[in-house]
N, C-alpha and C positions, 0 to 999 in steps of 0.2 A: 561424566563420571566424577572425577575429583575437581573441585572448584575452590579457589581462594578468593574471597571478596574483601578488598580494602584491609588486609591484615597488617597490623603494625606491632612492633615490639621494641621496648627500651630496656637497657641495662645501665644501672648507675646513672640515671637521668640522661643517658645518651641514646639517641635514636639509632637502633640497629637496623630496623626495617620500617619502611614507610609506605603505607597504602599498596601493599603487594596484592595484585589481582591477576589470576590466570586460570585457565581450564585445561584439563587433559582428557583426550578422547580414548575410547577403547583401543588398545593395541598401539597407542602412540608413545614414543619415547621423547621426552623433553630433557634438555640439558640446562642446568643452572650454571652459568659460567661467570667467573669474576675472580678478582684478586683475593688474597687472604683478608678476612675481616669484612668482606662485603655483605655477609649475612646468609650465604648459601646454606651452610649446615644448620643454621637456626631455623630456616624454613623447613628442612627435613624433620627436625626435632618437633616442631609444632604440628606438622602433619601426622607424625607418629604418636603424638600425645605426650611427648617427654617434656615439652615446654608449652606454656599457655599464652596465647596472643593477648596483648593488652587491649586491642580493638580488632574488629573485623570477624569474619566467619570462615570456617573451613567445613566444606560439605562434601559428601560422597553420595552419588545418586540422589542429589537434592536433599539429603538428610544432614542436619547440623551435627557435627561430631563433638561438640563442646562437652557433652555429658558422657561420651563413650571413652572408657579407659583404654590405655594402649593395647592391652592383650586382647581386647574385643574388637579392635579395628580391622584385624585381619590384613595387616600390611607387613611386607617383608623388608628387612633393612640389611644391607651388606656394607661393612666398614672396611677401612684401609688396613686395620690391624687384625683382620680376620675374625677375632673373638670366638675361636673354636674352643670346645671343651677338651682340654688336654688329657683328662682322665678317661675320656671315651674314645673308642676307635672310630674309623671313618663311617662305618655303617650307623653306629649309634648317634654320631653327630648329625647325620642327615636325617635320621629317623626321629630326632628329638621333637620337632614340631608336630609330626604326625602322632606321636604318643601323647603329646599335650592335647591333641584333638580327640583323644580317646580311641585311636586306632589300635586294635588288638596287636600286641607285640608278637604274638604267635601266628598272626594271620599271614597267609601267602600274599595278600595284597600289599602288605608292608614291604616284603621282600621284593616284589615286582616293582613297586614305586621307587625304592632306593636303587635297585638295579638299573631301571630306566634312566634315572637322573645321573648315575655314574657314567652311563653310556653317553648321555648328552654332553657331559663336560669332559669326555675323553679319558675317563679314569675307570673303565670297566675292570673288575677284578680287584679293586682296592678296598673292598668292604672291611677286611680285618686288619688293615694297616693302622699303625699308630700315627696320629696326626703329627707328632714330633719328628717322625721319620720322613715327612714330606717336604718338598721344596716350597719356596714361597708361592710360586705359581700354582702348584698342586693344592696348597692350603687355600688359596683364594678360590679355586674351582670347587673345593668342598664347601666353602662358605656360601658360594652361589647355589650349589645343589641344595644345601640346607635351607636357604631362603625360599627356594622354589618348591620344596617338598610339600608344604601344606596348601599349595595352590593359592597364594595370596591374591587379594583383589587389586593390590598395587605393590610394585617393587621399587625400592629406593636404594641408591648407591651413593655412599659418601666417600669420595676420592678413593675408590676401591683399588686402583692400580698404582697408587703413588709410591708404593714400596718396591715395585718390580722394575727390572731393567727393560730397555726398549723392545727387544725382540719378544720377551714374554708378554709385555704389555700389548703389543700389536696383535699377537695370537689370541690372547684372552679377550681383547676388545671385540674382535671379529666373532668370537664364540658367543660372547654375551649378546651381541646384536642379533645373531642368527637365532639364538634360543628365545629371545624376547619376541621376535617376529613370529616364530613358530608357535609359541605358547599364547600369543596375542594378549600379553599382559601389559597394561599401561605402566610406564616406568619414569622415574625421575632420576637423572644422573647428575651428580654434583662434581665439578672439577674446576681447576684453575688452568688446565692444559687445553689450549684451543684445538690442537690436533685431535685429542680425544673427543672433544665436543663435536667437531665436524665429522668424525668417523662414525659416531653412534647415533646422533640425534636426528629426529624428524623436524624438531623445532628447537631453537636456541633462545634462552632468555638470558640477557647479559645484565648483571647487577653491578652497580657502582654506588658506593656510599649508601647502601640500603634501599636503593630504588632500581626498579627494572627500567633500563634506558633503551632497550631494544628487545623485541620479541618477533621473530620471523624464522623462515627456513634458513638453513646454512647458506644456500646459494644466494638468496636475496641479501642477507647480511654481509656476505663477502663482497658482493658486487656494489653494495651501497651501505657502507658502515655508518654514514650520516654524522656521527659524533666523533670528536677527538678521542674520547675515552674508549670507544668501541674499536677504533682503528689501532690504538695502542695495545689493548687487551688481546686482540687477534693477531697483532704483528703484521698488519697490512701495510705494506709500503713504508714510506717515510713521512712523518708529519713535521712541517716546518712553519715558521712564523712569517707573516706578511703584513703589509700595510696598504690600505686603499689610498692611492694618490690622485685618482680621478675616476670618472665613471667607467666601470668594467676594467680598471687597470690596477693590478696588485703588484707592489714592489717586493721582491724577495732577494735572498742572497744569490739566487741563480738567474736573476734578471727580472723583467717585467712580464707578467702573464695577463692575457686578456680573459678575465674571469669576472662573472657577476656574483659576488658574495653577499649581495643585498646589505651592504654596510655603507656608512657615510665616509667622506674624505677624512683621512687621519686616523680612522679606526683600525685596530689590530685585528687580524684574521688568522685562522689556521688553515694551512693548505696540505692536502694529501698528494704525495707524488708516488706513482706506481709505474713500473716498467710496462711498456705497451704490450697489450694482449695480442697474441697471434690471431685471435678470432675477430673477423670483420664485424660481427654483430656486437662485440664487446666494445669496440673502439668508439670513443666519443659519447659513450652512454652516460645518462643521468648527469648532465652538466659538465662532463669531462672535456678537457681541451688537450689536444696532442701537440707537444712541443719538443724541441731538442735543447738539452741543457749541457753546459760545459762544467767539467769537474777536474779537480786536481787530486790525483791519487795519493793517499796518505798511508794506506795499509792494504794488504792483500791476504786473503785466507782462501786456501783451496777447499772447495766443497764438492765432493764427488767429481762430476765432469765439468764443473764450472768454477769461476773465481769470484769470490765475494770481495768487492772493492769498497773500501771505506774512504770517503772523501768529503770535501767541503766546496761550497760554491766559490767561483772566482769572478763572478760578474760584478760584485759590489766590493771591490778591493778596499780594505781599510775599515770596513764596517763590521759590527758584531755579527757573527754567523752562528748557526746551530752547532750542536755537539757533533754533528757529522751525519752523513747519510750513507746507506749501503745499497749496492746494486750487484746483480749477478751478470757476469759477462763471460763469453766463450774463450777469448784470447787473453792471455796474461799480459797486463801492462807493466810499466816500470814505476817504482815509487817516484813521486814528483811529476810524473807525466800528466799532461792535460788531455782529457778524453771527452768525447761527446756521447751522450746517451739519449735515445728516444724514449720519452715518458708521456704519461697522462697525468694531468693535474686537475684537481677539483677542490671546491671549498668544503670545509667541515664546520659543524656548529660547535 
């Protein structure tokens, strides 16, 4: 369906996007995940026709969209700030796109379509409500219904839940996911929130400095982040510095690890430390090594039924260490106490 081929974009002589290429299949939801300024929203704007690529092609069903204006692309777009029409009630907001498609405003089909969409987003009976009287979550549901109303060929979301609190965000995220799968609409979801990405996406594309550095399923990316930037964006474990001191020997603030990082003696490397998985199939996977490290507790934060411990390594006393690492443990330790944690370590690029 949708395909981007080597798309690039610059602003003020700065490369915002470089050689962006990906495809979306029918019914697939992909997530563009990255920090602010990584180019996520610019990709949406180019697909929508609101920005023009400097190089590359954007195609839908193998047809180049370069000469197709935004209103003829038949793509839906949902924004963080809702962009509802305040002078129109709920019914007229949702019906707006249908009327633009010349659906008769007196037709029973219009009433049926709007009614069905309100049911889907859990707001049946809200037809005559003023949008100003709705909560933030309700307004975003109306924005979703309005985008779905004309049955777009593609639906795009630009940080749609950023203004909502966590409980509303979780509910609406599940609702969006269910509707997308039920309607079988291909979708692109933009966010900087890794939890949102993993909850909604069939595939995640991670952007860093205008380049897609990872494109895979949520499970595969989580199990093998591969790059330092990916691990940091996703908040996977702890990334620490190390140095190759001999073949398959990496010196770190937590001791010496037997790892093959494919680097020469004296070269600096980045190491990912994660707590050991309870799954036997997960342990030792993809170049991981299981070790026990010693920590000195510097801070403790209670998180639900566990304690998040912030600490530094004590193995290389007197040497520069990281800003600190965090682990979750069941029993509360004391500040200053030395503890041991079973972890998995692996090399990152």
